[in-house]
GUFIDO-70016 format. One record per atom (N, C-alpha, C): x negated, y negated, z negated; residue in one letter. Coordinates in steps of 0.001 Angstrom, whole numbers, padded with zeros to 6 digits, always signed. Atoms other than C-alpha are relative to their C-alpha. Layout:
XYZA...
//
This chain:
-000436-001228+000007M-027325+052015+033055M+001162+000043-001305M-001124+000016+000897M-024050+052884+031112M-000277+000257-001583M+000406-000399+001317P-024195+052902+027352P+000698+001481-000111P-000493-001313+000489A-023490+056340+025697A-000018+000111-001512A-000293-000286+001580R-022435+057816+022433R-000556+001504-000097R+000472-001141+000467I-024123+060981+020695I+000919+000115-001178I-000889-000256+001420Y-021720+062739+018171Y-000166+001691+000220Y+000104-001372+000309Q-021597+066119+016664Q+001574+000725+000431Q-001066-000553-000323R-018862+068508+018210R+000518+000481-001206R-000714-000523+000994A-016218+069554+015700A+000626+001399+000395A-000568-001665-000173K-014659+073229+015248K+001271-000458+000778K-001337-000025-000697N-011659+073572+017594N+001012+000251-000879N-000954-000345+000975A-008705+073516+015769A+001115+001006+000357A-001021-001168-000426M-006628+075807+017938M-000622+001429+000136M+000455-001322-000016Q-008935+078701+017463Q-000865-000007-001320Q+000613-000330+001622S-010371+080413+014029S-001651-000209+000433S+001321-000217-000153G-013943+080837+015666G-000913-001679+000113G+000535+001132-000069R-016625+078198+015657R-001347-000003+000905R+000911+000119-000976A-018346+078677+018828A-000192-001577+000513A+000534+001579-000479R-020323+075426+019926R+000338-001002-000976R-000288+001079+001371A-019266+073716+016676A-001438-000284-000446A+001240+000566+000830G-022045+071619+015314G-001131-000235+001115G+000968+000600-001178T-024016+070920+018767T+000335-001209+000166T-000090+001741-000141W-024471+067332+019643W+000107-000188+001488W-000318+000504-001302V-023048+065723+022723V-000342-001416+000220V+000136+001505-000622L-024060+062707+024810L+001097-000013+001231L-000796+000342-001173E-021420+061085+026703E+000047-001274+000271E+000313+001766-000444F-021559+057811+028812F+001659-000444-000467F-001357+000826+000016E-018683+055368+027939E+000300-000677+001080E-000336+000620-001118S-016676+053998+030517S+000336-001454+000196S+000268+001273+000036T-017304+050424+031614T+001232-000530+000629T-001163+000394-000705S-014155+049997+033638S+001401+000319-000658S-001129-000565+000481P-010634+050318+032300P+000709+000786+000982P-000664-000902-000945K-008564+053128+033603K+001605-000561+000194K-001290+000325-000517R-005501+052546+035559R+001001+000964+000437R-000850-000978-000575P-002485+054347+036521P-000016+000021+001237P-000063-000215-001506D-002314+056192+040144D+001449-000618+000228D-001655+000700-000524P+000850+054248+041912P+000609+001536+000407P-000750-001052-000680L+001547+058148+043435L+000309+000894-001152L-000293-001075+000868T+001132+060496+040549T+000315-000627-001339T-000329+000386+001432G+001203+058187+037354G-000885+000390-001061G+001117-000420+000927W-002016+059770+036128W-000943-001134-000194W+000809+001199+000120S-004405+057224+034603S-001520+000502+000486S+001387-000371-000566G-007994+057253+036140G-000794-001145+000743G+000884+001240-000585G-010686+055215+037750G-001131+000517+000814G+001081-000407-000928A-013539+055305+039951A-001417+000156-000612A+001122+000028+000927D-016146+055514+037327D-000281+001576-000111D+000265-001392+000190T-017491+059157+037726T-001089+000319-001339T+000881-000371+001152Q-020178+058808+035056Q+000548+000336-001106Q-000717-000225+001420A-017712+058916+032186A+000288+001295+000068A-000437-001320+000020Q-016964+062398+033163Q-001245+001021-000364Q+001284-000745+000163V-020663+063511+032293V-000060+000231-001483V+000317-000440+001561S-021171+065372+028868S-001197+000976+000158S+001109-001115+000143I-024381+067007+027865I-000410+000351-001077I+000079-000545+001519G-024832+069349+024970G-001464+000020-000376G+001190-000084+000541F-027860+069477+022875F+000233+000746-001333F-000141-000789+001259D-028883+071831+019861D-000342-001082-001032D+000124+000929+001334T-029916+068893+017672T+000129-001295+000429T+000098+001299-000339L-029758+065281+017233L-001176-000672+000727L+001359+000581-000541E-033271+064473+017903E-000571+000536+001354E+000126-000339-001447D-032993+066367+021169D+000561-001097+000820D-000871+000879-000467A-030224+064231+022126A-000665-001616+000283A+000610+001421+000197Q-031985+060991+021061Q-001269-000115+001022Q+001261+000061-000964R-035324+061998+022939R+000495-000148+001323R-000428-000043-001499Y-033250+062608+026268Y+000497-001405+000159Y-000551+001328-000536A-031644+059245+026060A-001095-000862+000033A+001237+001094+000007E-034954+057268+025229E-000677+000285+001355E+000864-000460-001111R-036660+059312+028012R+000621-000525+001402R-000829+000222-001373E-034083+058373+030635E+000283-001440+000078E-000331+001325+000116G-033582+054901+029288G+001512-000370-000143G-001620+000062+000331I-029975+055160+028050I+000244-000756-001188I-000440+000599+001301D-028563+052714+025611D+000841+001075-000684D-000797-001053+000660Y-026990+054970+023077Y+000541-000559-001572Y-000386-000089+001506H-025261+054943+019567H+000413+001211-000492H-000341-001503+000627V-024728+057993+017110V+001379-000362-000642V-001258-000244+000762V-021344+058675+015799V-000354+001025-001157V+000201-001156+000937P-021896+060104+012472P+001051+001137-000002P-000848-000979+000139A-020212+063515+011779A+000963-000435-001174A-000797+000009+000985A-017309+063511+009711A-000103+001024-001152A+000212-000821+001033E-017428+064918+006208E+001014+001160-000173E-000708-001048-000180P-015877+068248+006175P+000811+000063-001432P-000712-000078+001128R-012745+068429+003591R+000593+001398-000318R-000438-001788+000470L-012278+071802+001665L+001463-000446-000710L-001205+000090+000914R-008754+072102+000467R+000432+001434-000481R+000006-001144+000584L-008926+074928-001863L+001535+000297-000678L-001473+000011+000349Q-005523+076515-002489Q+000000+001494-000364Q-000446-001452+000324A-004383+080019-003946A+001212+000252+001015A-001087-000362-000881Y-001963+081751-001561Y+001222-000015-000766Y-001386+000128+001115A+000580+081820-004587A+000405-001402-000080A-000297+001525+000043D+000422+077880-004432D+000936-000321+001071D-000987+000370-001064K+002714+078104-001263K+001293+000194-000409K-001531-000575+000333F+005706+079617-003127F+000443-000783-001326F-000229+000715+001352K+005736+077185-006074K+001204-000769+000449K
//
């Protein structure tokens, strides 16, 4: 079976909401390299398993699912949030 990675979904940078941020995702990694399509130029491959992503509420749920299904996985640690505290007046210095 293909290896998978489990990571925590980050906040969408294009919107101010936090919907689905913090959920855990299991995604299969592609085993074959992508190559460009000669007609359209888009990159792709025959590996449909790499299109699968499964969402979980907790890391433990994702790990339990992967172990139950016999999926080799590795956990990608979540990035530390960096706060940039700044007063509105600092923009006009």
